[in-house]
C-alpha positions as CSV (number, residue, x, y, z in Angstrom):
1,M,0.0,0.0,0.0
2,K,2.8,2.4,0.8
3,A,4.4,1.8,-2.6
4,K,1.0,2.5,-4.3
5,A,0.6,5.6,-2.3
6,A,4.1,6.7,-3.3
7,G,3.0,6.4,-7.0
8,L,4.5,3.1,-8.0
9,E,2.5,1.4,-10.7
10,D,1.7,-2.3,-10.4
11,D,4.4,-3.4,-12.9
12,D,7.0,-1.3,-11.1
13,L,6.0,-2.8,-7.7
14,I,6.2,-6.3,-9.1
15,A,9.6,-5.7,-10.6
16,A,10.9,-4.1,-7.3
17,T,9.7,-7.1,-5.3
18,F,12.1,-9.2,-7.3
19,G,14.9,-6.6,-7.3
20,K,14.5,-5.8,-11.0
21,E,14.2,-2.5,-12.7
22,T,11.2,-3.4,-14.9
23,K,8.7,-6.2,-15.2
24,E,10.2,-7.1,-18.6
25,D,13.4,-8.0,-16.7
26,L,11.6,-10.9,-14.9
27,S,12.1,-14.5,-15.9
28,E,9.1,-16.7,-16.9
29,T,9.3,-18.3,-13.4
30,E,9.3,-14.9,-11.7
31,L,6.4,-13.7,-13.8
32,A,4.3,-16.8,-12.9
33,Y,5.1,-16.4,-9.2
34,A,4.3,-12.7,-9.5
35,D,0.9,-13.5,-11.0
36,K,0.2,-15.9,-8.1
37,L,1.4,-13.3,-5.6
38,V,-0.8,-10.5,-7.0
39,K,-3.8,-12.8,-7.0
40,L,-3.2,-13.8,-3.3
41,M,-2.7,-10.2,-2.3
42,Q,-5.9,-9.1,-4.1
43,E,-7.8,-11.9,-2.3
44,K,-6.4,-10.7,1.0
45,V,-7.4,-7.1,0.3
46,N,-10.9,-8.2,-0.6
47,T,-11.2,-10.2,2.6
48,I,-10.1,-7.3,4.7
49,N,-12.5,-4.9,2.9
50,E,-15.4,-7.3,3.4
51,R,-14.5,-7.8,7.1
52,D,-14.2,-4.1,7.7
53,A,-17.5,-3.4,5.9
54,R,-19.2,-5.9,8.3
55,A,-17.6,-4.1,11.2
56,R,-18.7,-0.7,10.0
57,A,-22.3,-1.9,9.7
58,F,-22.2,-3.1,13.4
59,I,-20.6,0.3,14.4
60,A,-23.3,2.2,12.6
61,R,-26.0,0.1,14.3
62,G,-24.3,0.7,17.7
63,K,-23.9,4.4,17.1
64,K,-27.6,4.7,16.4
65,L,-28.5,3.0,19.6
66,Y,-26.0,5.0,21.5
67,A,-27.3,8.3,20.1
68,K,-30.8,7.4,21.4
69,G,-29.4,6.8,24.9
70,G,-29.3,3.0,24.5
71,Y,-25.8,2.7,25.9
72,G,-26.3,-0.8,27.2
73,E,-28.2,-1.9,24.1
74,S,-25.3,-0.7,21.8
75,I,-22.7,-2.8,23.6
76,P,-23.4,-6.0,21.6
77,A,-23.1,-4.2,18.3
78,F,-19.7,-2.8,19.2
79,E,-18.6,-6.2,20.5
80,S,-19.7,-7.7,17.2
81,A,-17.7,-5.1,15.3
82,I,-14.6,-5.9,17.3
83,E,-15.1,-9.6,16.5
84,C,-15.2,-8.8,12.8
85,T,-11.9,-7.0,12.6
86,T,-8.6,-6.5,14.6
87,A,-7.8,-3.9,17.2
88,D,-4.8,-2.6,15.2
89,T,-6.9,-1.2,12.4
90,L,-8.8,2.1,12.2
91,V,-12.1,0.3,12.1
92,G,-11.1,-1.9,15.1
93,G,-9.9,1.1,17.0
94,E,-13.2,2.9,16.3
95,A,-15.2,-0.1,17.5
96,S,-13.1,-0.3,20.7
97,M,-13.6,3.4,21.4
98,W,-17.4,3.2,21.0
99,L,-17.5,0.1,23.1
100,S,-15.7,1.9,25.8
101,L,-18.0,4.8,25.6
102,S,-21.0,2.5,25.7
103,L,-19.7,0.6,28.7
104,G,-19.1,3.9,30.5
105,G,-22.5,5.3,29.6
106,S,-24.2,2.1,30.8
107,G,-22.3,2.1,34.1
108,K,-20.3,-1.0,33.1
109,G,-17.1,1.0,32.5
110,G,-14.9,-1.3,34.7
111,E,-15.8,-4.3,32.5
112,G,-14.0,-3.3,29.3
113,S,-10.9,-5.3,28.3
114,N,-10.0,-3.3,25.2
């Protein structure tokens, strides 16, 4: 992701992965491996995007309940969001923050483990 953000094109990134200047410098074996690697990485990105979309849906549900004063009722939604993702992501951090707020608002603030 950092390479893409820095402006590297897919072919440049693939070449750099193998220590080559251009994709044309890759052997047939390296090209075949690169194709497999790109496919695996895209599958991983898709999995993460789907996971985070599920977490965001739970967060949105929890925030609606929280906004209506349903602090205790929002806790399961935020817990479900946390189960969908990991704490070291932006979405996971947001879910943890909202869970903490809900626990505090419901008087269960000492129960949070995140």
